[in-house]
VOPAGU-2260 file (C-alpha; in pm, 1 decimal, decimal comma):
REM VOPAGU-2260
SITE   aa  ch    i         X         Y         Z
SITE  MET   A    0   -4247,4   -3600,1   -4059,4
SITE  GLU   A    1   -4104,4   -3264,6   -4086,3
SITE  THR   A    2   -3896,4   -3147,6   -3792,7
SITE  ASN   A    3   -3890,6   -2769,7   -3679,4
SITE  GLU   A    4   -3710,9   -2611,4   -3403,6
SITE  LEU   A    5   -3832,9   -2363,3   -3169,6
SITE  ARG   A    6   -3591,8   -2099,0   -3058,4
SITE  ILE   A    7   -3647,5   -1988,5   -2685,1
SITE  GLY   A    8   -3454,6   -1732,3   -2512,7
SITE  TRP   A    9   -3216,9   -1446,3   -2581,9
SITE  GLN   A   10   -3076,8   -1445,9   -2952,1
SITE  ARG   A   11   -2725,2   -1511,5   -2884,3
SITE  GLY   A   12   -2757,0   -1778,2   -2612,5
SITE  ALA   A   13   -3096,5   -1909,3   -2736,1
SITE  ILE   A   14   -3197,2   -2264,9   -2672,0
SITE  ASP   A   15   -3329,1   -2482,3   -2963,7
SITE  LEU   A   16   -3620,9   -2710,0   -2863,9
SITE  PRO   A   17   -3678,9   -2978,6   -3116,1
SITE  THR   A   18   -4048,7   -3017,0   -3217,4
SITE  ARG   A   19   -4251,7   -3229,3   -3452,2
SITE  ASN   A   20   -4498,5   -2946,5   -3538,1
SITE  ARG   A   21   -4587,4   -2595,3   -3411,8
SITE  GLY   A   22   -4877,6   -2735,6   -3187,2
SITE  GLN   A   23   -4626,5   -2905,8   -2990,4
SITE  ALA   A   24   -4399,6   -2593,7   -2959,1
SITE  ASP   A   25   -4694,0   -2397,5   -2828,7
SITE  GLU   A   26   -4754,0   -2680,6   -2584,0
SITE  HIS   A   27   -4404,9   -2652,0   -2460,7
SITE  GLU   A   28   -4426,5   -2266,2   -2435,4
SITE  ASN   A   29   -4751,1   -2338,6   -2210,4
SITE  LEU   A   30   -4562,2   -2573,6   -1982,1
SITE  LEU   A   31   -4285,9   -2301,1   -1933,1
SITE  ALA   A   32   -4563,5   -2030,4   -1868,6
SITE  ASN   A   33   -4748,2   -2257,8   -1607,3
SITE  LEU   A   34   -4424,6   -2346,6   -1414,5
SITE  ARG   A   35   -4430,2   -2231,4   -1062,5
SITE  VAL   A   36   -4090,2   -2109,0    -969,6
SITE  CYS   A   37   -3970,8   -2042,3    -616,1
SITE  LEU   A   38   -3687,3   -1795,3    -642,9
SITE  ILE   A   39   -3497,0   -1731,5    -292,0
SITE  SER   A   40   -3225,8   -1455,4    -280,3
SITE  SER   A   41   -3137,9   -1195,4     -33,6
SITE  ASN   A   42   -2953,4    -993,2    -321,5
SITE  SER   A   43   -3230,0    -794,8    -504,6
SITE  PHE   A   44   -2983,8    -767,8    -826,5
SITE  ALA   A   45   -2930,1   -1126,5    -842,0
SITE  CYS   A   46   -3311,5   -1181,9    -791,0
SITE  ASN   A   47   -3397,5    -950,6   -1066,9
SITE  THR   A   48   -3139,5   -1089,6   -1297,5
SITE  ILE   A   49   -3269,7   -1444,9   -1258,4
SITE  LYS   A   50   -3624,5   -1346,5   -1289,2
SITE  GLN   A   51   -3581,7   -1140,5   -1604,9
SITE  MET   A   52   -3392,9   -1464,2   -1761,2
SITE  LEU   A   53   -3691,2   -1663,2   -1651,2
SITE  GLN   A   54   -3931,8   -1424,0   -1801,5
SITE  SER   A   55   -3734,0   -1404,4   -2133,8
SITE  VAL   A   56   -3836,8   -1765,1   -2208,4
SITE  GLY   A   57   -4191,3   -1732,7   -2115,1
SITE  MET   A   58   -4192,6   -1846,4   -1736,8
SITE  SER   A   59   -4401,1   -1582,4   -1570,9
SITE  GLY   A   60   -4508,1   -1784,0   -1261,6
SITE  GLY   A   61   -4213,1   -1704,4   -1025,3
SITE  THR   A   62   -4267,1   -1591,9    -650,8
SITE  GLU   A   63   -3961,9   -1438,0    -500,0
SITE  TYR   A   64   -3850,9   -1430,3    -131,4
SITE  ARG   A   65   -3577,1   -1224,1       4,4
SITE  SER   A   66   -3528,7   -1429,6     307,3
SITE  PHE   A   67   -3517,7   -1791,9     402,0
SITE  LYS   A   68   -3746,1   -1729,7     700,3
SITE  ASP   A   69   -4013,2   -1587,4     435,1
SITE  ALA   A   70   -3929,2   -1861,2     189,0
SITE  GLY   A   71   -4007,4   -2132,1     482,9
SITE  GLN   A   72   -4358,0   -1978,8     531,5
SITE  GLY   A   73   -4421,1   -1954,5     170,0
SITE  VAL   A   74   -4315,9   -2314,9      60,3
SITE  ARG   A   75   -4547,6   -2452,2     318,6
SITE  GLU   A   76   -4854,8   -2259,6     198,8
SITE  ARG   A   77   -4796,8   -2281,1    -183,1
SITE  LYS   A   78   -4691,3   -2565,7    -431,8
SITE  PHE   A   79   -4386,1   -2514,9    -653,2
SITE  ASP   A   80   -4255,6   -2706,6    -945,9
SITE  LEU   A   81   -3893,8   -2570,6    -917,5
SITE  MET   A   82   -3700,5   -2385,1    -647,0
SITE  ILE   A   83   -3399,6   -2158,2    -731,1
SITE  ILE   A   84   -3183,9   -2054,0    -437,0
SITE  ASP   A   85   -2923,3   -1797,1    -455,0
SITE  SER   A   86   -2730,4   -1831,3    -131,9
SITE  GLY   A   87   -2589,1   -1471,1    -159,2
SITE  GLY   A   88   -2307,9   -1554,9      98,3
SITE  ASP   A   89   -2516,7   -1683,3     385,3
SITE  ASP   A   90   -2380,3   -2038,2     341,5
SITE  ALA   A   91   -2535,9   -2175,3     712,1
SITE  ALA   A   92   -2881,4   -2027,1     637,6
SITE  THR   A   93   -2874,8   -2163,9     280,4
SITE  MET   A   94   -2773,0   -2534,7     411,4
SITE  ASP   A   95   -3036,6   -2519,7     692,2
SITE  PHE   A   96   -3306,0   -2425,0     455,0
SITE  ILE   A   97   -3226,5   -2701,5     196,3
SITE  GLY   A   98   -3196,7   -2945,2     500,5
SITE  TYR   A   99   -3565,1   -2835,3     612,6
SITE  VAL   A  100   -3695,8   -2891,8     250,7
SITE  ARG   A  101   -3537,3   -3200,2     200,0
SITE  ALA   A  102   -3641,7   -3335,4     552,8
SITE  SER   A  103   -4011,6   -3249,7     498,4
SITE  MET   A  104   -4263,3   -3511,3     557,9
SITE  ASP   A  105   -4462,4   -3376,1     268,6
SITE  ASP   A  106   -4337,4   -3541,6     -47,6
SITE  THR   A  107   -4438,7   -3265,3    -285,3
SITE  LEU   A  108   -4218,3   -3026,4     -73,7
SITE  SER   A  109   -3923,0   -3277,6       0,7
SITE  CYS   A  110   -3898,1   -3385,2    -377,4
SITE  ILE   A  111   -3916,4   -3051,5    -506,9
SITE  PRO   A  112   -3612,9   -2994,1    -776,7
SITE  ILE   A  113   -3357,2   -2714,0    -622,8
SITE  ILE   A  114   -3116,5   -2537,5    -838,8
SITE  ALA   A  115   -2855,0   -2361,6    -617,5
SITE  VAL   A  116   -2639,0   -2056,1    -734,8
SITE  VAL   A  117   -2309,9   -2058,0    -599,3
SITE  ASP   A  118   -1983,8   -1897,2    -633,9
SITE  GLY   A  119   -1756,1   -2082,7    -866,3
SITE  THR   A  120   -1436,2   -2041,2    -678,1
SITE  ASP   A  121   -1535,7   -2178,7    -344,4
SITE  LEU   A  122   -1501,5   -2564,6    -382,8
SITE  ASP   A  123   -1609,7   -2649,3     -14,4
SITE  GLN   A  124   -1946,6   -2461,3     -55,7
SITE  ILE   A  125   -2022,5   -2644,5    -373,7
SITE  ARG   A  126   -1940,4   -2987,7    -209,8
SITE  LYS   A  127   -2147,4   -2875,8      91,6
SITE  VAL   A  128   -2473,0   -2753,0    -126,1
SITE  ARG   A  129   -2421,0   -3101,9    -325,7
SITE  ASP   A  130   -2427,8   -3294,3     -15,3
SITE  HIS   A  131   -2725,9   -3129,3     111,4
SITE  GLY   A  132   -2926,9   -3269,0    -172,0
SITE  VAL   A  133   -2973,8   -3000,6    -452,8
SITE  ASN   A  134   -3059,4   -3137,0    -799,5
SITE  ALA   A  135   -2815,5   -2898,7    -987,5
SITE  ILE   A  136   -2568,2   -2626,6    -914,6
SITE  LEU   A  137   -2530,4   -2319,9   -1125,3
SITE  LEU   A  138   -2183,9   -2154,5   -1071,2
SITE  ARG   A  139   -2165,0   -1757,7   -1072,0
SITE  PRO   A  140   -2113,8   -1583,6   -1312,2
SITE  PHE   A  141   -2380,1   -1744,4   -1534,3
SITE  SER   A  142   -2562,1   -1683,2   -1850,7
SITE  ALA   A  143   -2928,8   -1718,9   -1952,7
SITE  LYS   A  144   -2821,3   -2027,9   -2136,6
SITE  GLY   A  145   -2670,2   -2189,8   -1848,3
SITE  LEU   A  146   -2963,1   -2118,8   -1620,5
SITE  MET   A  147   -3193,4   -2268,4   -1890,9
SITE  ALA   A  148   -2969,3   -2576,4   -1926,5
SITE  ARG   A  149   -2998,2   -2645,1   -1546,3
SITE  VAL   A  150   -3388,0   -2591,9   -1553,2
SITE  GLY   A  151   -3398,9   -2835,6   -1857,0
SITE  LYS   A  152   -3195,0   -3087,9   -1657,8
SITE  VAL   A  153   -3385,5   -3081,2   -1330,0
SITE  LEU   A  154   -3720,5   -3101,7   -1505,5
SITE  ASN   A  155   -3651,7   -3343,4   -1779,4
SITE  ARG   A  156   -3396,6   -3569,3   -1625,6
SITE  SER   A  157   -3510,4   -3595,4   -1274,7
SITE  ALA   A  158   -3283,2   -3848,1   -1065,3
SITE  SER   A  159   -3442,3   -4099,8    -851,2
SITE  PHE   A  160   -3497,7   -3970,1    -496,0
SITE  ILE   A  161   -3293,7   -4135,3    -197,0
SITE  ARG   A  162   -3376,1   -4126,7     164,6
SITE  SER   A  163   -3097,4   -4248,0     383,7
SITE  GLY   A  164   -2960,5   -4167,5     742,3
SITE  ARG   A  165   -2723,8   -3915,5     630,3
SITE  TYR   A  166   -2840,1   -3786,8     292,2
SITE  ILE   A  167   -3181,7   -3690,1     155,8
SITE  GLY   A  168   -3197,1   -3575,7    -213,0
SITE  PRO   A  169   -3167,6   -3697,6    -577,7
SITE  CYS   A  170   -2932,3   -3976,0    -659,2
SITE  ARG   A  171   -2590,8   -3836,1    -744,9
SITE  ARG   A  172   -2472,1   -4142,6    -935,5
SITE  ALA   A  173   -2443,1   -4061,6   -1324,7
SITE  PRO   A  174   -2677,0   -4271,5   -1535,5
SITE  ARG   A  175   -2498,7   -4549,4   -1722,4
SITE  ARG   A  176   -2443,1   -4493,0   -2089,0
SITE  GLU   A  177   -2401,6   -4741,1   -2336,1
SITE  LEU   A  178   -2064,6   -4702,2   -2521,1
SITE  LYS   A  179   -2077,1   -4712,9   -2880,0
SITE  SER   A  180   -1759,8   -4806,2   -3061,3
SITE  ALA   A  181   -1647,1   -4631,4   -3358,6
SITE  GLY   A  182   -1475,9   -4932,6   -3519,6
SITE  GLU   A  183   -1531,7   -5295,3   -3540,5
SITE  GLU   A  184   -1498,9   -5528,3   -3230,1
SITE  ARG   A  185   -1126,1   -5649,9   -3228,0
SITE  ARG   A  186   -1129,3   -5827,7   -2892,4
SITE  ALA   A  187   -1139,3   -6194,2   -2886,1
SITE  ALA   A  188   -1442,7   -6368,7   -2731,3
């Protein structure tokens, strides 16, 4: 079979999606167009930037919220496929909101993939966000390619979901990979 590649995104940082034929590429574009994204950011510039990046690859089903209070009401009323949270410096409210989403008794809400946008210089904040159960972390400053890589990661390679006494969220253990040797096996059996 002949394989083609569909190029999605901005020209310089575009993402190549392997496809078997153009029909599958159109199907993939339709999946992106039908994706319901919840975007939460108090910073209007950051919110517009992320929204434009998502729209550049065909995702038009985004709903934006400027506060965690509005977002809390919105996520109870609507169903989303993906949540992107830009803390905007309000760490306590971000952690409370992520905890609220993960502790929900509604499985469609508590298991929603979450991408958190955080400053890349604050390691304590990165650890806190990770320990509250986000699926992926996007460090600021970021590019469209970086954003789409995180979106692809959380949608295509979803980790098993864990509910324990102290942690609710995706399993953070890396999947085991089979090591492939470049040479012949030289160890004695």
